[in-house]
N, C-alpha and C positions, 0 to 999 in steps of 0.2 A: 425693686425690679429683680425678678427671679433670674438666677444664673441658668443659661441654656445648657442642658445636659445632652451629650451625644449618646445615641442608642448603641446597643451591643453590636448591631450589624455594621454600623459605621466604624466602630473600634476594631472589629475583626477584619474588615476590609483594609483599614489603614495598617493594621499589623502585617497583613500579607504583603501589601505593596512596599511598606518600609523595609520589612525583612528581606524581600527579594532584591530591592535596590542596594541595601547594605552588603548582601552576599556577593553581588557582582563586583564590588570595589574593595572589599575587606581583604587585609593581608593576614598572614598566619597569626600574628600577635593579637589582632583584634578578634579573630575567630576563636582563639583560645579563651578569651574573656566571654564572648557570646555563648560558646559551647558550655562554659561553666554555668552561666546564668540559666541556660536551657535545662541543664542537668538538675540544678537546684529547684527551679520551678516545676519541672516534671516530677521530682521527688515529692514535692508538696501535694501536687494534684493526685498522683497515684497512691500516696499515703491515705488520702481521703476516700478513695474509691471503695474499698471494702466497708468503710464506715457508712458510706452512702447506701450501699447495697443492703447492709444489715439494718440500717436505720429506717429504710423505706419498705423493704420486702417483708420484714417481720411483722410490724404493726398492720401492714396491708393484709397479710394472711389472717391475723387474728380478727380483723374486721370482716373478713369473708365468712367467718363461722363455718357452717356445714358445707359451704360451696368451695372451701379452700382446696381440698384434695382434687376435686373435679376440675377446678380452674387451673391448677398446676399441671395436671395431665393434659388438659386441653391446650394450654399455651405451648408446652413442649412439643405436642403433636403438630401444632401450627408452625412452630419454628422449623421442625424437621421437614414438614411438607413444603414450606416456602424455600428451604435450601435445596431440596431435591428438584422442585419445579424450576427454580432459577438455573440450576446446573443443566437440566435437560433443555431448557430454552437456549442456554449458551451453546450447547452441543448442536442444536438446530441451526443457530446462526453460524457456527463454525463450519459445519458441513456445507452450508449454502454459500458463504462468502469467502472463506479462506482460500479455496482453490483459485479464485480470481484476483488475489492480492499479490503484489510484488513487494515483499517485505525484506529489508536488509537483514542479514544473519549475524552481523558483527556490531557490537556496541562500542562506544568510545570509552577510553580509560578515564576513570573519574579521579579527582583529587581526593585525598583523605583528610578528614577533619582532624585538626591538631588536638593534642591532649588537653584535657581541662586543667585549669590553673590549680584548683584544689577540689576535693570531693567532700561533701557533707551528706553522709548516708542517712536517709530517712526512710527506712524500709517500712512497708505496710505492716500493720499488726498481724495480718494473715493474708494468704493468697486470695484472689478474687473468687475462685470456685469454692474455697473453704468458707468464705463469708456467705456465699449463696447457700451452701449446704447448711451452715449454722442457722441462717435466717429461716430457712424452710423448717428445720427440725424444731427450733425454738417456737416459731409461730404455730406449728401444728400441736406442739406439746401444751401451749397455753390454752388452745381450744379444747384439747382432750381433758385437761385438768381444771378447766374453768378458773384459771388464775387471774382474777380481775385486777389485783394489785400489780402484778407483773405487766399486764396489758396496759394499765395506766402509765406505768414507768416507760414502756416502749413508745407510747405516744409522746411523752415528754422528750425522750431521746430523739425522736423524729423531728421535733421542733428545733432542737439544738443543732442537728445535722443540717436542717434547712437554713438556719442562720449562718452556719459555716459556708454553705454553698453561696449564699447571697453576698456575704461580706468578705470572703477570702477567695474561693475558687473562681467565681465568675470575674471578679476584677483582675486577676492575674492571667486569665486565659489569653487576652490579646497579646500580652508580652511573650507568653509561651509560644503562641502561633508565629509571632514575628521572628523569634529565634529559630524556630523550626524551618521556616522558609529561607532564612539567611543561610542555614546549613545546606539546604537543597540547591540554592543558587551558587554557593561557594564551591561545592563539590562538582557541580556540572550536571547533577541529576536532571534538572529541568532543561538546561540549555543544550546539553550534548546527547543524552540518551533518549529524550522524549521524541525527537524526530524519527528514531529508529523504529519505534513501535507506535508512532503517533496514530496511524490508521486504526490499529487494533484498539487503542485506548478510546478513540472516538466511537468505534463500534460498541465497545463495552459500555460507554457512557449512555449511548442511545438505548442499549439493552436495559440499563438500570432504570431509566425513566419509563420504559415500556412495562417492566416488571412492577415498578411502584404504582403505575396506573392500574395495572391488573389487581394488585393487592388492595389499593384504596377503593377500587370499584366494588370488590367483594365486601370490604369493610362497610361501605355505604349501604349496600344491599342488605347485609346481615343485621346491621345496627339501625337501619332506617334513619341515618344521620347524614347531614351534609358534610362531606369530608373536608371541605374548604374551611370549615370552622376550626379544624385542627391544622390543616396544611399551612394556612397563613401565619401561624405561630412557629412553624418549623424552619423558617428561613435562617434565623440565627443558629439553630441546631445543625442544619446542613453545613453552614459555613464553619462552625466550630469543629465539626467532624473533619472537614477538609484540612483545617489547620493543624489539628492534633493528631490525625490519622489513628484515632483510638476511640472505639465505642465507649470504653470505660471512662476515659477522660472527658468525653462529651456528655456523660450521664447527668451531671448537675444541670446543664443547660436544657437537656431534653425534658427533665422533670419539671423545670421551671416553665417551659413552653407549654407542656401538656396541661399543667395546672391553670395557666392563663386562658386556655381555650375553653369553650363551652361544650365541647364534643364528648368529653369523658368524665364519668364520675371519679371522685378522688380515690375511691377504693381500687378502681381499675388502673388509674395512673400510677399509684404507689406500688402496685403489684406488677403490672405488665412492663412498664418502661425500664425499671432496673433489671428485671428478669431478661428482657429482650437484649440488653447490652451484653449479656454473657451467653445467650443461647440463639439469637437470631442474626445471622451473618449472610443474608441473601446476596447482597451486592458483592461481597468478597468471593463468595462461592461462584457466582456467575462469571466474574472476571477471571478467576483462577482456572476454571474449566475452559474458557475461551483461549486463554494464554497457553494452557497445556496442549491444546490441539494445534495451535500455531507453532509452538516450539517443536512438537513432534514432527510436523511437516518440514520445518526448517532443518533440524538436526538429523532426523532419521528418515526423511524422505516420504513419509506418509502419516496421515492422521490415524489415531486408534479406531478400531472397528466400533460399531454401535454397541455390540455386546460388551466390549471392554469398557466403553464409556458408561454403560448402564450399571455395571458392577461398581465402577469407580464412583458414580453418582450416589448410589444407595449407601455406600460406605462413607462417602464424603459428608452426607447429611448428618451422620452420627458424629463424625469428628467435628463438624462445624458447630453443633449444639454444645459441645464441650470445649471449644476453642476459647482461649483467653481473649478478652476484648481489648487487646493492646496492639500497637503497630506491628503488622506482619503476623499476628497471632494465628490467623486462618491458615496461611501457607505453611507455617512452621508445624502446626498441628497435623497437617495432611501429608507431610513429606513421606511418611511410611507407605501410604497407598499410592503416592505419586511414583515411588520407586518400585513397589511390589506389583501394582496393578498395571500402571502405564509403562513400566520398564525404563524409566528415566535413569541415565547415568549421572556422574558428577557434573558434567558440563550442562546437562539439561536442568538439573536442580539449581545450579548456580545462576543460570540464565533466568529461570522462573523466579527466583528470589529477587534478582536485580530488577527485572521488569515489573514484577508485582509491586515493588517498593515505589516505583514511579507513580503508579495510579492509586496507591493505597488510600489516598485522601478521598478519591471519588467512591471507591468501594465502601469505605467506612461511612461516608455520607449517605449512601444508599441503605446501608444496614440500619442506621439509627432512625432514618425517615421511615423505613419499613416497619420499625417497631410501633410507630403510631398507627399504622394500618392494622397490624395484628391486635393492637389494643382495641380498636373499633370493632373488629370481629369478635373479640372476647366479650366486649360490652353487649353486643347483640345476642350472644349466646346465653348470657347469665343475668342481664338486667333488662327490665321492661321500660316502657315509655315514662313511667312515673319517676324513674331515677333521673332521666334526662331533663324533665321539666323542673325538677328540683335544682339541678345545676344551672339551668338557664335562668331560672328565677333568681 
């Protein structure tokens, strides 16, 4: 009799519930241990992220041959367009809804997480953006020099990285998510601050699904593919993103889900999904724009003018493409324009960071799910029906 295996969705859900429950009753000593475990697991996951990016993007580029440069430019253009569009959509929601909301302007004081018991530093071999730049340059240079031996070696490396994903990263993700939610419950981030901006978070969440619907509709039309062939595999990806609050940490699960679907050729999956984790942050951009407008209304008495928001949006798209796919990466990358363009002071920046952290899981989930939609668009731009039939067969 075969032993029943629980799926990843069940394990992720269990991790969230168990973590939240422990966080409500844990004392400082218990949280010290849990915070130590979280730090260690996070180090392992983030150590692997640059390897995943290099291991998948590089051979994906070599497999694209002459289409490589065109696809890279197209995907970066899609990422920027999605970020700008999401920001403008958020501005429209803000101007329409925020004047009619009664939002509290003060947030509760949160507990601080205790210090970790010990630290075991496992720094990544390189930053995420360095891995992406190296992958692009190596991939293109293999094409330019027709280095078949290096290309074969890169495919071997990809198989090794895929094994690491399946045997190491995916199994520890539920535990990492559990410790993350334990910390959120312990500090009061969920129980105390969420009601303060609960209405805005719900509005942003609705905005995420509207924007995702828009992206997947375009993806379906351009690729002539049923988007649900991909979407149904993205439930574990969405939940993992909610738990890790990191596009980069969710990358292994996103690649696994895209490969299991019949909607994308492997060449597009290996290229677009890792690239999207570092360049496509539509959900975070949508949420931050909405929050910036609400905070401006609360602290400064009025929302920014449309001209100011337009300048902010066009610049924000650039910063979003280069933002790191780690928790809070979008808001940290954009602080310069939040201060210089929107005129936020220290209080405004502090409130933005705190409130953004509450919903970071939802924004990240929108980001990684949107990567799948952009991959569909990319497939429609560069691959014909014959490639789809190959995958389905």
